[in-house]
KEKE-3310 file (N, C-alpha, C; in steps of 0.2 Angstrom, whole numbers, plus 5000, padded with zeros to 4 digits):
npx = (5216:5216:5203:5195:5198:5192:5179:5176:5178:5167:5156:5158:5157:5143:5137:5141:5135:5121:5121:5124:5113:5103:5107:5104:5091:5073:5060:5052:5035:5020:5009:4993:4983:4987:4989:4995:4988:4991:4986:4971:4960:4963:4965:4952:4945:4951:4948:4934:4933:4938:4927:4917:4923:4922:4909:4904:4912:4922:4914:4903:4911:4917:4907:4902:4913:4914:4902:4902:4914:4920:4923:4935:4944:4945:4952:4964:4969:4971:4981:4991:4994:4999:5010:5019:5023:5032:5047:5049:5047:5058:5069:5067:5067:5081:5086:5082:5090:5084:5087:5082:5068:5070:5075:5064:5054:5060:5060:5047:5043:5049:5044:5030:5030:5034:5029:5017:5011:5015:5011:4997:4992:4994:5006:5016:5012:5004:5013:5018:5025:5022:5018:5029:5026:5031:5037:5044:5041:5041:5054:5060:5055:5062:5074:5074:5066:5053:5035:5027:5015:4998:4991:4980:4978:4971:4963:4973:4971:4972:4987:5004:5016:5029:5025:5021:5032:5038:5029:5031:5045:5044:5037:5046:5057:5054:5060:5055:5049:5059:5063:5054:5045:5034:5021:5019:5021:5009:5001:5004:4999:4986:4982:4984:4974:4963:4964:4962:4949:4943:4945:4937:4925:4924:4924:4914:4902:4908:4916:4907:4900:4909:4912:4899:4890:4895:4896:4906:4915:4928:4936:4934:4941:4953:4957:4956:4966:4978:4979:4980:4992:5002:5001:5006:5019:5023:5021:5023:5012:5002:4986:4975:4959:4953:4943:4936:4934:4921:4915:4918:4912:4920:4932:4928:4924:4937:4943:4936:4938:4952:4952:4942:4935:4933:4922:4914:4904:4905:4908:4920:4925:4928:4934:4948:4955:4946:4941)
npy = (5066:5054:5056:5055:5042:5035:5039:5034:5020:5018:5020:5010:4999:5000:4998:4985:4979:4980:4972:4960:4958:4957:4946:4936:4932:4933:4933:4919:4916:4914:4900:4901:4897:4900:4909:4921:4928:4934:4943:4944:4949:4962:4967:4965:4975:4987:4986:4987:5000:5007:5004:5011:5024:5025:5025:5036:5047:5045:5039:5048:5060:5056:5054:5067:5073:5066:5069:5083:5087:5088:5073:5074:5083:5077:5065:5071:5077:5065:5060:5069:5067:5053:5055:5062:5051:5045:5048:5041:5028:5027:5027:5015:5006:5007:5002:4989:4985:4986:4992:4996:4998:5009:5018:5020:5024:5036:5043:5044:5052:5064:5067:5068:5078:5089:5090:5085:5094:5097:5084:5083:5077:5061:5059:5051:5037:5037:5037:5025:5021:5014:5015:5009:5003:5002:4998:5000:4989:4979:4980:4975:4962:4957:4957:4947:4947:4941:4940:4941:4945:4947:4963:4976:4993:5008:5019:5018:5005:4988:4978:4971:4965:4967:4976:4986:4992:4995:5005:5016:5018:5022:5034:5042:5042:5047:5057:5070:5075:5080:5091:5100:5114:5121:5132:5122:5109:5105:5103:5091:5082:5085:5082:5068:5064:5068:5060:5047:5049:5049:5036:5029:5034:5030:5016:5013:5004:4991:4992:4995:4982:4974:4979:4981:4971:4958:4943:4941:4954:4957:4945:4944:4956:4953:4942:4947:4957:4950:4941:4949:4956:4946:4942:4953:4953:4942:4928:4911:4903:4912:4917:4928:4936:4951:4961:4971:4969:4965:4977:4981:4977:4975:4971:4960:4952:4950:4943:4931:4927:4924:4914:4901:4894:4904:4912:4927:4930:4923:4921:4933:4934:4924:4917:4908:4908:4908:4896)
npz = (5025:5032:5038:5026:5022:5032:5030:5017:5020:5029:5020:5011:5020:5023:5011:5009:5019:5015:5004:5009:5017:5008:5001:5009:5006:5002:5015:5020:5015:5024:5021:5013:5022:5035:5049:5061:5075:5088:5097:5096:5103:5107:5094:5088:5095:5091:5078:5079:5084:5072:5063:5069:5068:5054:5051:5058:5054:5042:5031:5029:5026:5015:5006:5005:5000:4988:4981:4980:4974:4958:4947:4939:4946:4958:4954:4950:4962:4969:4960:4962:4976:4975:4967:4976:4984:4977:4978:4990:4986:4978:4986:4993:4983:4979:4991:4990:4980:4967:4954:4941:4944:4952:4944:4935:4943:4947:4935:4932:4943:4939:4926:4929:4939:4931:4917:4920:4928:4943:4946:4945:4934:4927:4918:4915:4916:4905:4895:4896:4908:4921:4938:4950:4964:4981:4998:5014:5022:5012:5009:5021:5020:5009:5014:5023:5034:5044:5043:5055:5068:5064:5064:5070:5068:5076:5066:5056:5052:5046:5047:5049:5060:5055:5044:5051:5057:5045:5040:5049:5047:5033:5034:5041:5032:5020:5007:5004:5016:5023:5015:5012:5018:5030:5024:5014:5016:5022:5011:5006:5016:5016:5003:5003:5013:5006:4995:5001:5005:4992:4988:4997:4993:4980:4980:4989:4990:4990:5001:5011:5011:5016:5029:5035:5031:5032:5040:5049:5050:5055:5053:5039:5034:5039:5032:5018:5019:5022:5011:5000:5004:5004:4991:4985:4989:4982:4985:4982:4984:4985:4983:4977:4975:4969:4978:4972:4959:4955:4954:4942:4927:4915:4920:4926:4915:4909:4918:4918:4905:4906:4915:4914:4924:4933:4944:4944:4953:4964:4982:4987:4999:5007:5021:5025:5037:5047:5050)
capx = (5217:5213:5195:5192:5198:5187:5172:5175:5177:5161:5152:5159:5154:5136:5135:5142:5129:5115:5122:5124:5106:5099:5109:5100:5085:5067:5057:5047:5028:5016:5004:4987:4978:4991:4989:4997:4984:4992:4982:4965:4955:4965:4964:4945:4943:4953:4943:4927:4934:4938:4921:4914:4925:4920:4902:4903:4917:4925:4909:4900:4915:4919:4901:4901:4918:4913:4897:4903:4920:4920:4928:4942:4947:4947:4957:4970:4972:4974:4987:4996:4996:5003:5017:5023:5025:5038:5054:5050:5048:5064:5073:5066:5070:5088:5088:5081:5094:5080:5089:5078:5062:5072:5076:5058:5050:5063:5058:5040:5042:5052:5039:5023:5031:5035:5024:5011:5009:5016:5008:4990:4991:4999:5009:5021:5008:5002:5019:5021:5029:5018:5021:5032:5024:5034:5037:5050:5039:5043:5062:5062:5054:5067:5080:5073:5062:5046:5028:5025:5008:4993:4989:4975:4979:4966:4963:4977:4969:4976:4994:5007:5022:5034:5023:5020:5039:5039:5025:5035:5051:5043:5035:5052:5063:5052:5065:5051:5047:5065:5065:5048:5044:5027:5014:5019:5021:5002:4998:5005:4994:4979:4981:4983:4967:4958:4964:4959:4941:4940:4945:4931:4919:4923:4923:4910:4898:4912:4918:4901:4898:4914:4912:4893:4886:4898:4894:4912:4919:4935:4939:4934:4946:4960:4958:4958:4973:4984:4979:4983:4999:5006:5001:5010:5026:5025:5021:5022:5005:4997:4980:4971:4954:4952:4936:4933:4933:4914:4912:4920:4910:4925:4937:4926:4925:4943:4945:4933:4942:4958:4951:4935:4932:4932:4915:4914:4899:4907:4910:4927:4927:4928:4940:4951:4958:4941:4939)
capy = (5059:5049:5056:5053:5035:5032:5040:5029:5014:5017:5019:5003:4994:5001:4995:4978:4976:4980:4967:4954:4957:4955:4939:4931:4930:4935:4929:4914:4919:4909:4898:4904:4895:4900:4916:4922:4933:4933:4948:4945:4953:4970:4969:4966:4981:4992:4985:4990:5007:5009:5004:5017:5030:5025:5026:5043:5052:5044:5038:5054:5064:5053:5055:5074:5075:5063:5072:5090:5088:5084:5068:5076:5086:5071:5061:5076:5077:5058:5059:5073:5063:5048:5058:5063:5045:5042:5048:5036:5022:5026:5025:5008:5002:5007:4997:4982:4984:4985:4998:4997:5001:5015:5023:5021:5029:5043:5046:5045:5058:5070:5069:5070:5084:5095:5090:5083:5100:5095:5078:5083:5073:5056:5059:5045:5031:5038:5036:5018:5021:5013:5016:5003:5004:4998:5001:4998:4983:4975:4980:4971:4956:4955:4956:4940:4948:4938:4944:4943:4944:4952:4969:4981:5000:5013:5024:5016:4999:4981:4978:4965:4967:4969:4981:4992:4995:4998:5011:5021:5020:5025:5041:5046:5043:5050:5063:5076:5077:5084:5096:5104:5117:5123:5128:5118:5102:5103:5101:5083:5079:5087:5078:5061:5063:5068:5053:5042:5050:5048:5029:5027:5035:5026:5009:5013:4998:4985:4993:4994:4975:4970:4981:4981:4966:4952:4939:4943:4959:4957:4940:4946:4961:4950:4938:4951:4960:4945:4938:4954:4958:4940:4942:4959:4951:4937:4922:4906:4900:4917:4918:4934:4939:4957:4961:4977:4967:4964:4983:4983:4972:4973:4967:4953:4948:4948:4937:4925:4925:4921:4907:4899:4892:4909:4914:4933:4932:4919:4926:4934:4936:4918:4917:4901:4908:4908:4889)
capz = (5021:5037:5038:5020:5022:5037:5027:5012:5023:5031:5015:5008:5025:5023:5005:5010:5024:5011:4999:5013:5020:5002:4999:5014:5002:5005:5020:5018:5016:5027:5017:5013:5027:5041:5052:5068:5077:5095:5101:5093:5107:5106:5087:5087:5098:5086:5072:5081:5084:5065:5060:5072:5065:5047:5051:5060:5051:5036:5026:5028:5023:5008:5002:5004:4995:4981:4978:4979:4970:4951:4947:4936:4951:4963:4951:4950:4968:4970:4956:4966:4982:4973:4965:4982:4987:4972:4981:4995:4982:4975:4992:4995:4977:4980:4997:4988:4974:4961:4951:4936:4947:4955:4938:4932:4948:4947:4929:4933:4947:4935:4921:4932:4942:4927:4912:4923:4933:4950:4948:4944:4928:4927:4911:4915:4914:4898:4891:4897:4913:4927:4945:4954:4971:4986:5004:5018:5024:5007:5009:5026:5018:5005:5019:5026:5040:5043:5043:5062:5069:5062:5069:5068:5072:5076:5061:5050:5049:5046:5046:5052:5064:5050:5040:5056:5057:5038:5040:5053:5043:5027:5036:5043:5028:5013:5006:5004:5022:5025:5011:5011:5024:5030:5024:5008:5019:5023:5005:5005:5021:5014:4997:5005:5016:5000:4991:5005:5004:4986:4987:5001:4989:4973:4982:4994:4990:4992:5008:5015:5011:5020:5035:5038:5029:5033:5047:5054:5046:5057:5049:5032:5033:5040:5026:5012:5019:5022:5005:4996:5005:5002:4984:4983:4990:4977:4988:4977:4985:4986:4978:4979:4971:4970:4979:4968:4952:4953:4953:4935:4923:4910:4923:4928:4909:4908:4923:4915:4899:4908:4919:4912:4930:4938:4945:4946:4958:4970:4988:4987:5006:5011:5026:5027:5043:5052:5051)
cpx = (5214:5206:5192:5192:5193:5180:5171:5174:5170:5156:5152:5156:5147:5134:5136:5137:5123:5115:5121:5117:5102:5101:5106:5094:5079:5064:5052:5040:5024:5011:4997:4982:4982:4991:4992:4993:4985:4987:4975:4960:4957:4963:4957:4943:4945:4949:4936:4928:4934:4932:4917:4916:4923:4913:4900:4907:4918:4919:4905:4904:4917:4913:4900:4907:4917:4908:4898:4909:4919:4925:4935:4947:4949:4952:4964:4973:4975:4981:4993:4999:5000:5010:5021:5026:5031:5045:5055:5051:5055:5069:5073:5068:5077:5090:5087:5085:5090:5081:5085:5071:5064:5072:5069:5054:5053:5061:5051:5039:5044:5047:5032:5024:5032:5029:5017:5008:5009:5012:5001:4988:4996:5001:5013:5017:5006:5007:5022:5025:5025:5022:5023:5031:5028:5034:5043:5048:5041:5051:5064:5060:5059:5074:5079:5069:5055:5041:5027:5018:5004:4991:4984:4976:4973:4967:4967:4975:4973:4983:4997:5013:5027:5032:5022:5027:5040:5035:5029:5041:5050:5041:5041:5057:5061:5056:5061:5049:5053:5066:5060:5046:5036:5026:5014:5018:5014:4999:4998:5000:4987:4977:4980:4977:4962:4958:4961:4951:4939:4940:4939:4925:4918:4922:4918:4905:4902:4914:4913:4899:4903:4913:4905:4888:4889:4896:4900:4916:4927:4939:4939:4940:4953:4962:4960:4965:4979:4985:4983:4990:5004:5006:5006:5017:5028:5026:5019:5015:5000:4992:4976:4966:4952:4944:4932:4932:4926:4911:4914:4918:4916:4930:4935:4926:4932:4946:4942:4936:4949:4958:4944:4932:4931:4925:4916:4909:4900:4909:4917:4930:4928:4935:4943:4953:4953:4939:4942)
cpy = (5054:5050:5054:5045:5032:5033:5035:5022:5013:5016:5012:4998:4994:4997:4987:4975:4975:4974:4960:4952:4954:4948:4934:4929:4933:4931:4924:4916:4913:4906:4901:4903:4896:4908:4916:4929:4933:4937:4950:4950:4960:4972:4970:4973:4987:4992:4988:4998:5010:5009:5010:5024:5031:5027:5034:5048:5051:5043:5044:5059:5062:5055:5062:5076:5072:5067:5080:5092:5084:5079:5070:5079:5081:5067:5065:5076:5070:5057:5063:5070:5057:5050:5059:5057:5043:5042:5043:5029:5021:5024:5018:5004:5002:5002:4990:4980:4983:4992:5001:5001:5008:5020:5025:5025:5036:5047:5048:5052:5065:5072:5071:5077:5090:5095:5088:5089:5098:5088:5077:5078:5067:5055:5052:5038:5031:5036:5029:5017:5020:5013:5009:5004:4999:5001:4998:4991:4978:4974:4975:4963:4953:4954:4950:4941:4945:4942:4946:4942:4949:4957:4973:4988:5004:5018:5021:5009:4993:4982:4971:4969:4970:4976:4987:4996:4998:5005:5017:5023:5024:5033:5045:5047:5046:5057:5070:5079:5081:5090:5101:5107:5119:5130:5123:5110:5100:5101:5093:5080:5079:5082:5070:5060:5063:5062:5048:5043:5048:5040:5026:5028:5031:5019:5008:5007:4992:4986:4992:4986:4972:4972:4980:4975:4959:4949:4941:4948:4959:4951:4941:4951:4958:4946:4942:4954:4956:4942:4943:4956:4952:4940:4947:4957:4945:4930:4917:4903:4905:4917:4924:4936:4946:4958:4967:4975:4966:4971:4985:4977:4970:4969:4960:4949:4946:4943:4931:4922:4922:4915:4905:4896:4897:4911:4921:4935:4927:4924:4927:4935:4930:4918:4911:4902:4908:4901:4886)
cpz = (5026:5038:5032:5020:5026:5034:5022:5015:5026:5026:5012:5013:5024:5017:5006:5014:5020:5007:5003:5015:5014:5000:5003:5010:5006:5010:5017:5020:5019:5021:5018:5019:5034:5043:5059:5070:5085:5099:5098:5096:5106:5098:5085:5090:5094:5080:5073:5081:5077:5062:5063:5069:5057:5047:5053:5056:5043:5030:5024:5024:5016:5004:5000:4999:4988:4977:4976:4975:4963:4951:4944:4941:4956:4960:4951:4957:4970:4966:4960:4972:4980:4971:4971:4985:4983:4975:4986:4992:4980:4980:4993:4989:4977:4985:4995:4982:4968:4957:4945:4938:4949:4949:4935:4937:4948:4941:4929:4937:4943:4930:4924:4936:4938:4921:4915:4928:4940:4952:4947:4939:4928:4919:4910:4913:4907:4893:4892:4902:4920:4933:4948:4961:4976:4993:5008:5021:5019:5007:5015:5024:5013:5009:5023:5033:5039:5044:5050:5063:5065:5067:5066:5072:5071:5070:5055:5048:5050:5044:5049:5056:5060:5046:5044:5056:5050:5038:5043:5049:5037:5028:5037:5037:5021:5013:5007:5011:5025:5021:5010:5017:5024:5027:5018:5011:5020:5017:5004:5010:5018:5008:4999:5009:5010:4996:4994:5004:4998:4985:4991:4997:4983:4975:4988:4995:4993:4999:5013:5016:5016:5027:5039:5036:5030:5040:5052:5050:5048:5053:5042:5030:5034:5034:5020:5013:5018:5015:5000:4997:5003:4995:4981:4983:4986:4980:4982:4978:4986:4981:4981:4974:4973:4972:4975:4961:4950:4952:4946:4931:4918:4913:4925:4921:4907:4912:4921:4909:4901:4911:4918:4919:4935:4938:4948:4952:4964:4976:4988:4994:5010:5015:5028:5034:5049:5053:5057)
residu = (MET:HIS:PHE:LEU:SER:LEU:HIS:ASN:THR:GLY:ARG:LEU:GLY:ALA:ALA:ALA:LEU:VAL:ILE:LEU:LEU:THR:ALA:CYS:GLY:PRO:ALA:THR:LEU:PRO:PRO:GLY:ASP:GLN:ILE:ALA:ASP:ALA:ASP:GLU:ALA:ARG:ASN:ARG:ALA:ALA:HIS:ALA:THR:ASN:ILE:ALA:LEU:ASP:ARG:ALA:VAL:LEU:ASP:PRO:ALA:ALA:THR:ALA:TYR:GLY:THR:ALA:VAL:PRO:GLU:PRO:LEU:ARG:VAL:GLY:VAL:SER:ASN:PHE:ALA:SER:ASN:LEU:ASN:GLN:PRO:GLY:TYR:VAL:VAL:ASN:ASN:LEU:LEU:GLN:LEU:ARG:LEU:GLY:ASP:ALA:ALA:GLN:ASN:THR:LEU:ARG:PHE:ALA:LEU:ASN:SER:THR:LEU:GLY:VAL:ALA:GLY:LEU:PHE:ASP:VAL:ALA:SER:ALA:LEU:GLY:LEU:PRO:GLU:GLU:GLU:THR:ASP:PHE:GLY:GLU:THR:LEU:HIS:ILE:TYR:GLY:VAL:GLY:GLU:GLY:ASP:TYR:VAL:VAL:HIS:PRO:VAL:PHE:GLY:PRO:SER:THR:THR:ARG:ASP:THR:VAL:GLY:MET:VAL:VAL:ASP:PHE:ALA:MET:ASN:PRO:LEU:ARG:HIS:TYR:VAL:ASP:THR:PRO:GLU:SER:TYR:TYR:SER:THR:GLY:ALA:SER:ILE:ALA:SER:GLY:LEU:ASN:SER:ARG:TYR:GLU:PHE:GLY:ASP:THR:VAL:ASP:SER:ILE:LEU:TYR:GLU:SER:ALA:ASP:SER:TYR:ALA:GLN:MET:ARG:SER:LEU:TYR:LEU:GLN:GLN:ARG:ARG:PHE:GLU:LEU:GLY:GLY:ALA:ASP:ALA:ALA:TYR:GLU:ASP:PRO:TYR:VAL:ASN:ASP:ASP:PRO:ALA:ALA:ALA:ALA:GLU:ALA:VAL:ALA:ALA:ASP:PRO:ASN:TYR:ASP:PRO:TYR:SER:ASP:PRO:TYR:PHE:ASP:PRO:TYR:ALA:GLN)
# end
């Protein structure tokens, strides 16, 4: 009885802590023209390393993958990789007390893992259950943890202090990593790599424009990342123009219809932080 009492008390204490942290409210997002880049020299060096890796490895591998593998198979592999992220989304949904999103992502995982043949087909989206993507960086934001400094990691690319912590925690706490043994666990890693190659192939022209045609690719990448991330977190002043919209004429037409002042051919890479 004494052990059960302590156990229940611990559970109640943990629940109370989560509620208390959530009650603090989300962190205040910096305005669009504000940035903290305390270690810009190191970040630029990491950015240069990533460009060299892209030129020597990622771009050629993505081109080979995209031309050799039929599109339906590439889409299926990307769906499979996305489906494996769902349990991690559910954990973060619960930590954020977004129970509706947790239920939706759980149902998505169940449907796509069964009717979708292990996630190769996105049955859930076809049934009107879109993915509610999230991460531990967003969880920290909801708990009131600030953005921190802008950071660039070799291989993993742009991030912030908060999102770096979130990335490590997400990797550690994804339930599938604790219940899937080798060699099955390698399938997840392979699918994630293939999905990344497919994205690099599909948006190759835009990525090349940012990395190789910009006057200052570091500033452009920094601007795009921070605008997108603050937009995802719901900043009141966040404004983000998707740099990929110009690759899709239909999407550009929809943007013009929604906002008559929108110019789909204007420079989406203007960097207010570089002024």
